[in-house]
N, C-alpha and C positions, 0 to 999 in steps of 0.2 A: 466859417459858422456862426452864429450867434446864438448861442447857448439860451442865454438871456429871453432873446427873441422867442425861441420856440417854449420856452416855459410861460411867457405870455400870451402868443399864442393858445396854451392847453389850456391854461386858467380861466383866460378869456372865452373860450368854446364853453368850458363846462360852467361859468356864471350866466353865459346865455341860453344854456342847456340845447345847443347846437351842438348835435352829435356829428354832422357833417364836417364843421368846422375842428373839434376835436380828431377825429378820423384823420384830416388832411395835416397834423403832426406824425402819423406814425407808416413805416416804409408798409408794404403790402405786404413781406412775409414776415413779419415783426414775431418777436417770439417775447412774449409774458407770462411773467409770474406771479402768482398771490394766494395769500392762502384763501383768496373770495374765491376763487376758480375750485378748490378743493369742494369749499361747501355747496355752491350753485352747481358745479355740473360733476361733482363725486371721480372727480380728477385726482387722485390720490399724488401726482407728480406738481399740479397747481401751477401746469401750463395749458398756455393756447398760442395756437401758431395761425397766423395771416392774420387780414382786418378785419374779415367778415366772423371771425370767431370774437375776435376782441369788440367787434361793435354789440355782437349779440349779448357779452359779459357786460358792458358798458348798458344799454337798454335795460336790461336786468336791475345793474345798479341802481338805475334812475328810478324803477317801480319802486322799488325797496324803500326807498329814499326819495320820496318827491321834493323834499325841502333839502335837498344836497346842495353844500357853500363847503368851499374852500378857503380857508385863510393862511396865506403863507408865513412860516417861522424864520425858514435858513433858504439861505438858497448855494450850494457850494459846485463848484467847477473841475474838472479836471480838461486833459486833453481830446479828451472824445464825449465828452458828453457831461451831466450834469445830475446833482442829487438837488430833492426837492423834498424839504419837509413843510409840512401844512397839518393844519389841524382841518378836523372835517365840524359838522354840525353837530353833529352826537358826541361832540368832544375827543373823541377819540383822534391818535396823532397816529401818522402815515408818513412814509420814506419813499420816494420812487425813485430809482436809480435808475438814470435813461442813459442810454449809449446811441450817438447818431450816429446816422448811415451819411456815405457823402454826400449824399445829395440832403442833407440836414432834418432828415426823419429820423424816430425813433423805432431803432431795429431791434434792440433790446431791452425789453424793462422789468424789474424788480420792484415788486411793490410789495411793503412791509409794515406792519399795523402793530400800534402800540398793544392794543388791545383788539381781541376779538373782535372780527369784522366779517357780516357778513353781508 
């Protein structure tokens, strides 16, 4: 499992604004949690399940931030995945903790933000 390649594909997909490329990084039954889910979808647990829900979430994110950019600050690994610390175009820092499945796709993701993020 090449965790660096996974993170690079994800970053490149966002840079290109290519949601198909971004979504190829996720398993079909991905479990995703973030405070942005609470604010965008009024889900108190902050969780989305499956690629269809996650894609809608990311589409909404691009609508809210048309100039979206991620600048990597740190990359940490473990046997099952990685954590990626990055700065957004608005100056907010985010940390995505990603667990990969046996096919090398993100199965569980937890996103953390330094400041409130919509």
